[in-house]
C-alpha positions as CSV (number, residue, x, y, z in Angstrom):
1,X,7.9,31.2,-22.1
2,X,10.8,31.3,-19.5
3,X,12.1,34.6,-17.9
4,X,15.8,35.4,-17.9
5,X,16.8,36.5,-14.3
6,X,19.4,39.2,-14.2
7,X,22.5,38.9,-11.8
8,X,22.3,40.2,-8.4
9,X,24.3,43.4,-7.9
10,X,26.0,44.3,-4.7
11,X,23.2,46.8,-3.8
12,X,20.4,44.2,-4.3
13,X,22.6,41.8,-1.9
14,X,22.8,44.7,0.6
15,X,19.0,45.6,0.3
16,X,18.2,41.9,0.9
17,X,20.3,41.7,3.9
18,X,18.8,45.0,5.2
19,X,15.1,43.6,4.7
20,X,16.1,40.3,6.5
21,X,17.4,42.3,9.6
22,X,14.3,44.3,9.7
23,X,12.3,41.4,9.5
24,X,13.9,39.9,12.5
25,X,13.9,43.0,14.4
26,X,10.3,44.1,13.9
27,X,8.4,41.1,12.9
28,X,8.9,38.3,15.4
29,X,6.3,35.6,15.8
30,X,4.5,35.0,19.0
31,X,5.7,31.7,20.5
32,X,2.2,31.1,22.0
33,X,0.4,31.4,19.0
34,X,-2.4,28.6,18.4
35,X,-1.1,25.7,16.2
36,X,-2.9,25.5,12.9
37,X,-1.9,21.7,12.2
38,X,-4.3,19.1,12.6
39,X,-1.8,16.4,11.9
40,X,1.7,16.7,13.0
41,X,4.1,15.6,10.7
42,X,6.3,12.5,11.6
43,X,9.7,13.3,12.7
44,X,12.5,11.8,10.4
45,X,14.9,9.8,12.2
46,X,18.5,9.6,11.5
47,X,19.3,6.6,8.8
48,X,21.6,5.0,11.4
49,X,18.6,4.5,13.8
50,X,16.3,3.3,11.0
51,X,19.2,0.8,9.8
52,X,19.8,-0.3,13.6
53,X,16.2,-1.0,13.7
54,X,16.1,-3.1,10.6
55,X,19.1,-5.2,12.0
56,X,17.4,-5.7,15.3
57,X,14.0,-6.9,13.3
58,X,16.1,-9.2,11.1
59,X,17.9,-10.8,14.4
60,X,14.5,-11.3,15.9
61,X,13.2,-13.0,12.9
62,X,16.3,-15.1,12.5
63,X,16.3,-16.0,16.3
64,X,12.5,-17.2,16.2
65,X,13.1,-19.2,13.4
66,X,16.0,-21.0,14.9
67,X,13.9,-21.4,18.3
68,X,11.1,-23.0,16.2
69,X,13.5,-25.1,14.3
70,X,11.7,-24.0,11.1
71,X,13.6,-24.6,8.1
72,X,13.5,-22.2,5.2
73,X,12.0,-23.2,1.8
74,X,15.7,-23.6,0.3
75,X,16.5,-26.2,3.0
76,X,13.2,-28.3,2.5
77,X,14.1,-27.9,-1.2
78,X,17.5,-29.2,-0.8
79,X,16.3,-31.9,1.5
80,X,13.8,-33.1,-1.3
81,X,16.6,-32.9,-3.8
82,X,18.7,-34.9,-1.8
83,X,16.0,-37.5,-1.4
84,X,15.4,-37.4,-5.0
85,X,19.0,-38.2,-5.6
86,X,19.2,-41.2,-3.5
87,X,15.7,-42.8,-4.5
88,X,16.0,-45.9,-6.6
89,X,13.7,-45.1,-9.8
90,X,13.2,-48.9,-10.6
91,X,9.6,-48.5,-9.2
92,X,6.6,-46.9,-10.7
93,X,6.1,-43.2,-9.4
94,X,3.3,-44.1,-7.1
95,X,4.6,-45.2,-3.8
96,X,8.0,-43.7,-4.6
97,X,6.5,-40.0,-4.5
98,X,5.5,-40.4,-1.2
99,X,8.7,-42.2,-0.1
100,X,10.5,-38.9,-1.4
101,X,8.6,-36.9,1.1
102,X,9.2,-39.2,3.9
103,X,12.8,-39.2,3.4
104,X,13.0,-35.5,3.0
105,X,11.5,-34.9,6.2
106,X,13.6,-37.8,8.0
107,X,16.6,-36.0,6.6
108,X,15.4,-32.6,8.1
109,X,14.7,-34.4,11.5
110,X,18.2,-35.8,11.4
111,X,19.6,-32.3,11.0
112,X,17.7,-31.0,13.8
113,X,14.7,-29.4,12.3
114,X,11.0,-29.9,13.6
115,X,9.1,-31.9,11.5
116,X,6.0,-30.3,12.1
117,X,7.7,-27.0,11.1
118,X,8.9,-28.6,7.8
119,X,5.3,-29.7,7.1
120,X,3.9,-26.4,7.6
121,X,6.5,-24.9,5.2
122,X,5.8,-27.6,2.6
123,X,2.1,-26.7,2.9
124,X,2.7,-23.0,2.5
125,X,4.7,-23.8,-0.7
126,X,1.9,-26.0,-1.9
127,X,-0.7,-23.3,-1.3
128,X,1.5,-20.7,-3.1
129,X,2.2,-23.0,-6.2
130,X,-0.8,-25.2,-6.6
131,X,-4.1,-23.6,-8.1
132,X,-6.9,-23.7,-5.4
133,X,-9.0,-25.8,-7.7
134,X,-6.5,-28.5,-7.7
135,X,-6.2,-28.4,-4.1
136,X,-10.1,-28.9,-3.8
137,X,-11.0,-31.6,-1.4
138,X,-7.7,-31.5,0.7
139,X,-8.1,-31.6,4.4
140,X,-6.2,-28.3,4.9
141,X,-8.8,-26.4,2.7
142,X,-11.6,-26.8,5.2
143,X,-13.7,-29.0,2.9
144,X,-13.9,-32.0,5.0
145,X,-12.2,-35.2,4.1
146,X,-10.2,-35.3,0.9
147,X,-12.3,-36.6,-2.1
148,X,-9.7,-38.0,-4.4
149,X,-7.2,-39.5,-2.1
150,X,-7.2,-42.8,-0.5
151,X,-5.4,-43.5,3.0
152,X,-2.4,-45.1,1.5
153,X,-1.9,-41.9,-1.1
154,X,-2.6,-39.2,1.6
155,X,-0.1,-36.3,1.4
156,X,1.9,-36.1,4.4
157,X,1.7,-32.4,5.0
């Protein structure tokens, strides 16, 4: 059950102030006392400093991507969508599927991106989206040569 606190009176306030002055006058801490903390607390930094650090990390990340000419997944996807929109679908989907990837990679190269970085981006996307059982036997899985792919239908990434 909660207790009801009574209002402080003027005498209570004066008494508290007297005890605080006595505490400061008679009971000072020894500045040379031993430190009892085993682990020092981390000092909080101002919000402005942490935001400036975040801006610096973001700028470094963007600069590194620009230096490597690495496209984002969105840019690779837009290149695939462009290749998809410009492909003639009169053929079957066997060779045309790989033609789409080749067109997308050529489009990225024409816009100034590195094809090797685009292939790495596509490989990361495939690893994220395709079940490992379905990727079994691909060269990048470390299983040796592909089992179900012949040389003409080999993935370009």
